[in-house]
N, C-alpha and C positions, 0 to 999 in steps of 0.2 A: 317845765314840762306841762304847761297848761293846755297844750294842743296836741291832739292825736294826729300822727302822720305829718306829711309835708305840706298839705293843702292849707292848713291853718283855718279851717272852717267849722270844726266840730269838737266839742269837749269830749274827754275820755268817757266812754260808756261804762268802763270798768269801775269808775268812781261815782256812780250815779247816786250814791247815798248823800251827796252834798245837796243841801237845800238852803234856802234863805235863812232859816233858823240856825243852821250850822255855821253859815258865814257870819251871822250876827254874833253867835256865841264865840266864834273864833276872834272876832274883833274885840269883844268884851274881854276875852282871855288875854289878848295882846295888851290891852290897856291896864289889866289888873294884875298881871303876873310879871312885873318888872324884875322881881327877885330871881325868877327862873331864867329870864332872858339874859340877865347880866352874867350868869354863870355859864352860859353856853354861847359860843360864837354864832352870830346869825349871818345868813346869806340868802342868795336868790338863785333860782335857775331860770334860764332864759332861752329864747330861740328867735327866729326871724319874726315871730308873732309880735314881739315887743318892739320891733322897729329900732330906730336909733336910740341909744341910751347915753345919758350924761353920767359917766362913771365917777366923775369927781363928786357929784352930788350924792351918788349912792354911797361912796366911801365916807362922805361927810356925815351921812345919817347913821354911821356906826356899823355898816355892813362889812364883814370881814372876808367873805368868799363868794364866788360866783361860779356856777356850773352851766356851760352853754352847750346847746345842741350842735353836733358836728355833722353827723351823717345819719342816713336811714337806709336800710336794706343795702344794696350794692350799687345804687343808681343816684342817690340824692345827697347833695352837699348843701348844708345850710349857708345861705348867702351872707348872713351876719356873723358867722363864726369868727372869722379873722378879725373883724372890727371889735367884737366883744372880747376877744382874747387880748388884743393889744390895749384896748381901752381900760379894761378892768385891771390888768397888771400894771399899767402906767399909773393907775389911781391907788395902787398898793394893795389890791385885793388878791387873795389866793384864787387861782383859776383852775378849773377842771373842765373836761369835755365828756359828753355822753353820746352814745349811739342808740337810736331808736330801733329796737329789734323787730324784724319781720320774719319770724320763724317759718320754715316750710320743710317739707320732705315727708315721704311715706315709709321710710325705713331708717334704721339707725345710721347706716352709711350716708343716706341722703341728708338727714338733719345735721350730721357732723360736717359734711361738705358745705352745707348752707351756713352753718355757724362760723366755720373757719373762714369762709369767703367774706362774710360780713365783718369779722374781726380784722382781717387783713385790709379790707376796704377802709374801715374806720381808722386804723392806725396809719395807713398811708396818707390820709387827709388830715387827721387831727394832730399827728406827731407829738404825743405827750412828751414833755421835757422835765428834767430834774427841777425841783422847786415847785412844780405844779401838782395839783391834786391827782390821785389815781384815776384812771379812766372809769367810766360808768356805763353799764348796760341798762337801758331803760326798757324794762320788760312789762309791756301792757297788752301786746297782741299774742294770740296763741297760734295763729296759722292753722287752726283746727287740729292741732297735734294732741295726742293723748298725754296724760301726765308723765308717763315714762319717757316719751320722746321729747317732751318739752324740757324736762329735767336734763336729758342728754344734750339737747341743743344748747341750753344755758351753760352747762359744764364745758362743752366743747368751745364755746365762745370765750369763756373765762380762761380756759387752759391755753388757748392760742395766744391770748394777750400776755399771760404769765410767761409762756415760752419765749416770746419775743422781747419783753421788757424786763422780766424778772420781778414784776410788780403784780400783786393781786388786784384785779379791778373790783369795783363795787357793783352790787346788784340793786337796782331801783325797782321796787314793787310795793303794792299795797298788801296788807294782811289778808284781805278777802280774796284777792286775786291768787295769792300764793296758796291759800288753803283750797280754793276751788279748782284751780287749773294745774297746780303742781303737787296736789295731794299732801300739802303741808310737809313735803319731804325736807329733811335736814341735809341731804347729800351735798348740795351746793355750798352750804355753810361749812360742812365738814371739810371741804376742800380748801378752806382758808379764805373764802371770799367774803369781804365785809358787806354790810347791809345799809342801804339808804331806804328807809321805810317811809312810805307815803300813807300817812294816817292823819286825816284832817279832823282834829279834835281839840277841844278846850282843856282836855286833861293835862296833867303835868308830865305825862310820859306816854309814848305811843304803845299801841298793841303790836307786839313782835311775834311773828309766826315761827313755825318750824322749831318748836321747843326753845323759844328765846334765841332763835338763830343758832341752834346747837350750842347754846351757852355763851355765845359771843356778844349777844345784845346788838344794839344798833350803833352805827357810826354817824350817819346823818339822818335827820328827821324832817320830812316835808310836812309841816304841821298845818299848812293852809294852802289853798290854791288862789287866794285873793288877799293880798296885802298891798297897801299903798306905800310906795317907796319913792322918795325924791329922786328925780332924774329918769324915772321910768313912767311912761304914760299908761294909765289904766291899771288893772289888777295884775299882779305878778305872783308866782309861787313863792312862799316864804319857807325858809329852811333854817334848821338849827344843827349845830355840831355837838356831839356828845363830848364836849371839852371846850377849852377856851382858845386854843391856838390851832388854826387850820395848818399852819406850817409844820406842826408836829407829825402830821400824817402825809406830808408832801413826799413826792418821789425823790429818793436820795440820788446823788450823782451816780450815773450808770458806771458799772465796773468796766475796766479795760482788760485787754488781753485776748488771747486766742479762744474762740468758742470750743468747748469740750462737751460731749454728750454725757448727760447724767442719767436720764431715762431714755432709752432708745425710742425712736419713732415707731409707730405701729399702724396696722391697717384694720379698719372695721368694715364689716359687710359680709354678705353671703358669697362664697366662692363659686359662683355659677355664671355661665355665659349670659350676658345681657343684664346682670344685676350690678348695681352701683357698689363700688368699693371706694373708701375714702382714706386719705392719709392723715394721721395725727402726728404733729410735728415732734412730740417728745418734750423732754425738759433738758435745757442746756445750761451749763455753767460757763464762766468766763465772761468776756466782754459783751455788753449790751449797748443799744438795742440791736436786735437781730432782724434780718430779712430772710425768708425761706424760699428756696426753689425746690422743685421736686422732679424726679425722673422715675417713671414706672419702668420695671424690668420684667422680662419673661424668662423664667428659669425652668430647669427640669423639675420633675415632681418632688424631688427632695430639697429643692431650694438652691441647687448649685448650678454652675454653668449658665449664668444669667447673661442676657443681652438687653440693651436698651430697646424699648418699644418706641418707634419713631413717632414724634409729636405728642407723646403721652407725658405732659408736664404739668397738668392741672392738679388741683386738690383731689378731684374725683376721677375715677377711671371705670369704664364699663367693659368688662372682658368680652372678647369677640371669639368667633369660631377658632381662630388661630391660637387662642389661649387654652382651649380645652385640653386637659391632660397635663398642663403645665402649672407650676406654682407661680405666684406673683410676688415681687418685692417692690419697695419704693426706696430710692436713695434720696434723702433730704439733705440739702446743702444749707448750712447756716452761715450767713455773712454779717459781719459787724462793721464793715467799712475798712478794716485793716487786715482782716484775715478771713478765710473761708474754710470750714471743715465739713466733712460729709459723714453721714451715718445711715446705715441701712436698717429697714424694718426686718423683723423675722418674716420668713416666707409664709404665704398662705398655704393651705392644702391645695392639691391639684384642682384646677377649675373643672367643674362638672358641666356636661352639656345642658343647654337650656331645658328646663322641665325635668331634669334628672336629679333625684335626691342625692346629696353628697354622701349619704349613708349606704349607697349601693355597694355591692362587692366589687373590689378593684378589678379592672380589666386593662391589660397592657395594650396601648395603641401603637406605640413606637418603641422598638427594642432599645435597651441600654446600649451604650457605646464605651469602649475602653480607650482612654486617651493616654498618651505618653510615649516615650522612646523605648522601643523594645531592645533593651540592652541591660546587662547585669549592672545592678546598683542604681537603676533609675526608678522613679516612682511612677506607677501606673494608677490612674484614677478611673472610676466608672461613673457615668451618668446613670440615672435610673430610668431614663426614657420618659415617655408620657403615659399617663394613666387616667382612666375615669374612676369614679368611686371615691375620689378625694382621700387617698390613703394618708394616714397620719404617721406611719412608721415604715421604715425600709430596713431589711436585713440583707447581708451580703455574704457570699461564700465564694472565695477564690479557689481555683483548682489548677493543678499542674497536669498537663496532658503530654502525650508523646508528640513527635515532630509532625505527625499527620493530624493532630487534633483529636485523637481518640484515646481510650484507656486513661481517663482522667481520674485523679484522686484529690481529695480535699487537702489544702495546704494548712498545716497546723497554725492556729491562731489568726488566720487571715480572714477576718470577719468584719472589716471596716471598708469604707468607700475607697480607700487608697491602699495600694500594696507596693512594697519596695522589693524589687526583684533581687534574687540572691544567686550565688554561683550554682545552687541546686537547679536553677531554672535554665541554665545554659543549654541551648539546642532544644528546649521544650517549648510547647505552646502554653498559653495561659488562658483560662476561661473564668468567667464570673457569672454567678447566678444571683439575680436580684429578686427578692420577695417583697411584695407590698402588702401592708395590713391596714385596714380601715375598720370602721364600725360595722361594715357589712361582711367582714371576713378577710381572708388572705388569698393572694394569687401570686404565682411565680412566672416571671418572664422566661422566654427561651434563653438558654445559655449563650453568651457571646464569647467568641474565641479570637485570639490573636494569631499572628504568624510566630515563627520560632524566635526565641530570645537569643540575641547575639552576645558574644563576649565584649566586654568593655575594651576599647583600644588601649594598648600600652602607651603611656606617656614616654617622652625622651628618657634615656637611661640616666639615672643618678649614680654618682660614684660614692660608694661606701655607706651612704645613709640616705633615707627618704622618709619624710613625714607623711602619714596616711591622711588623705583628703577624701571627704565624703563624695561618693559617686564616681571616684577616679580609681583606675587600676594602679598597681604598683610595679615598678621596674627599677631595681637597684643592682649594681654590679660591684664585685670586689675591686679594690684599687688596682690590682695587677691583672684584672680581667680573667682570672682563672675560673670564675663562676658568676652566674646571675641568679637573682631571686625575683620572681614575679608573683602577683596575686590579683584576684578579682575583687571589686568593691564588696565590702562586707566581711571579708576574711579576717582582716585585722582591724581592731577598734580605731575609729577616727581620732586623730590627734597624736597617736603614738608614733615613735620613730623606729624604723626598721634599719638595723645595722648589719652589713655583710662584710666581715673582715677576713683577710687571708691569714691562714694559720699554718705554720710548719711544725711538724711533730719533732720530738726528741730524736736526734740522729740514731740513737741506739734502737729506737723502735721503728723509725722510718715512717713514710706516709706524709702526704701534704694535703691540705684541704681548706675549708672555709668554716667560719663560725657565724651562725645567724642568731643575732641577739635583738630582743625587743624589750627595752626597759618598761617597767610598770604593766606588763601584760598580765592579765588575770591568770590564775593558776589553771583555769580551764583551757588555756591555749587559744589557738586560732579557731574561729567558728567554721571556716572552710580552709582547705589545705593551701599552703604556700608551696610554690614549685621552685626548686633549685635545679639549675642546669649547668653542665660543664660544656664549654663551647667546642671542645674537640673530643674525639673518642678516647676513652681511657686506654692506656697501654695494655697489651695482652698480658694476662696472668695477674692483673691487679684485683684487689678486693676492696669494695666500698664499705666503710664502717661509719657508725654514727655514735655520738655521745650526747647525753642530755645533762651531764654533770661536769663536763670537761675533764673527766678522769678516766672513765671506763668506756671503751668502745665495743659496740656489738655489730654484727653483720646486718646490713640493711636488707629487709625482705624484698624479694623480687615479685613484681606485680605481673599478672597475666595480661592486663589491659592498662592503658594509660589513665587510670582513674583509681582513686583510693576508696575501697569499700567502707561503708559505715561501720564504725567500731574499730577500724584499724588505724593506728597512729601514724604510720609512715610506710613507705614502700618506694621501690625504684623500678624504672623501666628503661629500655634502650629504644630510642627513636629510630625512625627509618634511616636517618643519616649516621647512625652509630653512636650518637652522643648519649650520655647518661643523664637521666632526670630523676629527681627525688621529690616526692610529694610528702609533706609533713604537716601535722596539726599542731606542732609545738616548736619553739626554738631549739636548735641543736647545733652540734659541730659535726662536720663531715670530713672524712680523710680517706685517701686512697693508699692502700697498703700493698706491699709485694706479697703475692700469694705464697703461702707456706713460710714466709719470713717471720722473724720475731715481731710480735704485735699484730699479726694477721688475726682479726676478730673471729674468723671462722673457727679457730682452735682455742678460743678463750671461753671461760665459763662465766655466766651472769653472776654467779655467787662467789667467785674467787678460786684459787688453786687448791681444791680439796684433794687431800691424800687419803687413800684407803689402804689399810694393811691387809694383804692377802694371805700371808703366812706368818706364824709367830716367829719371834727372834729365837734363834738357837745358836749354839756355839759348837765348834768342832776343833779338837786339839790335833795339831800336826806334830807327831813325835820326831819326824825326820829333821825339821829345822827349828823345833821347839817354838812354833808360832800357833796362834789361835785365830780361827775364822769366826766372824760374827755374820750370821746369815739371816736374811728376811726378804720379802717381796712386797712392793707397794704398787698402787695404781694412781697415776696423776690424771685428773679429769680435764685438764687444760694445759696450754703452754705453761711451762714453768722453768725456773732456775732453782736448782736444789743445792743445799749445803748439808754436810753431815759431820757431826762431832761425837766423840765418845768421852765420857768423864768417869773417873774412878769413884770408889765409895767415898773418898775424901773430897770429891768435887774437882779434882785436878784433871786437865786434859790428858788423854791417852794418845800417843802417836800411832798413826796408821801407816803401815808399810805399803807403798804403791804397788810394788811387784806382787802380782797375784791378787790384787784387790779389784773389785768391780763395783762401780757406782753408776748403774744404768749401762755403762760400757766400761771396758778395762781401763784402769788408770795408767797413764804413762809412767815409765820407770823414772826413778828419782829418789831424792832423800825422803825421809819420813815426814808425814804431814799431820798437823793437828786438825785441819779442816779439809774435806774433799768436796769438789764441786761437780755439777753436771747441769746440762741444759737440754730441755726437750721441747721441740717446736710443735709437737702434736701430742694429744693425750695418748698415753701408752703405759704399759706395765714396766716398772723399774726394778731391776734385779740389784740387790744389795749383798755384796760379799767383801767384807772389810777384814784385812789381815793384820793382826796385832802381834807384837813381840811378847811371848808368854813369859819370858825370863823376868820381866819387870812388872808383872801383874800380881797383885795380892788377891787373896780370896775376899769375896764380898759382892755387893750389888753394884752393877755398872749401868750407865744410862746412854742409850743411843738417841741422839737428838737430830731430827731431820727437819729442815726449814725449806719451804717452797715459796717462791715469790713469782707472781705473774707479771706480764708487761706493764700493768697499771699500778704496780707497787703493792698489790694486795698480798698478804702473807698468811701462810698456814704452817703451824709448828706441830710436829708429832714427837712424843717422847716414849721410848720403849725401854723397860727395865729388864736386865738379864743378870744372871748370877755366874760367877766364876769361883770354883772351889779349889 
């Protein structure tokens, strides 16, 4: 690096402290410090200024490594690079390449673009390979950049090289240059970048800037700019390694495999029309080396709904009027020869108009839009539209409106960019309100409304069972076709199986129906009703009952409208064609009963066959036939089958004489009975008049036991004590 720039006519002004005295001292040091030189591998750095080199002689003189100039800026390739590379490696030297930096740019985005462009240009020509020394950035020119921007430029160059190779490049600089033009910052060193220090001195160690390079020290040391080396004409830069084996820091074999993003790419720059934005490639794992391509994208202000910007494939992009109110992303594609993977940057804030501060209060330029299929179970998404003021946050409020788009009410918990329509939205319109917030305040766009939400179409009928699929309605029929069950998406949890079975009741009870079962359904039931329908009108005089425990049936409530009110678990309605439909929020069993017949749920009680005694038990002696009448009166609250027995003080059954006895109704004539029976199909008062043969009765306490059983097997027992003297 003995020459500044590509012209080869002027020595570096940044190293003006060199004088004949220093050169003489360096020569004396070279002659007198053999102990130092033997513990550190020595090398040279060269460019086209040295012309043709006999690398065999260089190696024969004990030199172990060579670093050659490859490129400068984005326009110059050193004409001797390839010859120096092949010659030095053939002679057994470790070889490395350097890029002479030409920083420029007036903003962080501009210097980033400059640095990345120069890094890509260097790598494209130099192509560092495993076994060679890490690449080097020769930093001697400032481009009139401030210390902050020059540090940023240097970091961007080093980060691009690391992103593509997985190798940290070295930085070449003098201590004075680093202190004066980079404010002695340790930031580059802290990023893991090794140092090649240019300090021409006869001392035993160089002066290392940036707090001893953030504690890392130096890796290479250019200790002189003029040393005589066999095989090279004239003076050449002399270098030492902080170690004995250049191979120990050589580039390892590049890993193989598919690229995967470790740190996503990003964008630097001010989001304003006409201002430069630059893409930073990120950090990638997997196979190396990588080549990057870029595609800039225009998105809505929230960073969604992006489209490619035609022709915008460079490192830098300058937003235009078309971008105002939109955010910008870059998709970076990383390719390693065997596979390509892509990663997107986070979105910028919305691009502000030229000359407008991004901190202005947001203003909506283009209204949001609702995207998606207007059908139950489908996801709707909203764009945020375009905004000035560079909002950094968006909030969303979805609302449900009537079919005309008026009388809107907020939908609970619907505060995200996407909304999944539910059966509640059927025949309603949907609106969304988007609010943008930036450093200048908040503003709300005008609400955007949809047309009415339609029902999801029913799929082909499944027989007996159907598994619930996301976004798809349900349609399952009993195997004999006596009923069907349908539901809209969202009513039944996805992945569960809905079973519809035909059920025939006990012939003694009557009724036939279906059972709707859903294994593993949460106890909360269906989120929205499932509809069961009978394909033909029910016979006249039948009663529809339901059971949730497969034991007890109750009458299905009748609905005034074909919808189930909030808070009601089920109900039925008759359609215009005369068919019966049941809406239910839980699995159940349905059955059609003969009206007024045994099992008609109209006349059964939810709590069972409760018996109430209306009059106390009394006895009346009949002297004419020496019989005894046991009298009382009961009320049955539901359909019931009754039995009555009487036991003596000793617990033995007492015979009941049918003639003249009444148990709800007169008993038919016949022999004496130990048990009498009765059936009542409706709740009513039951008269009890039981006639006993008094000749066989002893004095004492007797028990009248009456048992009631309803159609579902529920039992009620009453015991009444009475005395006979």
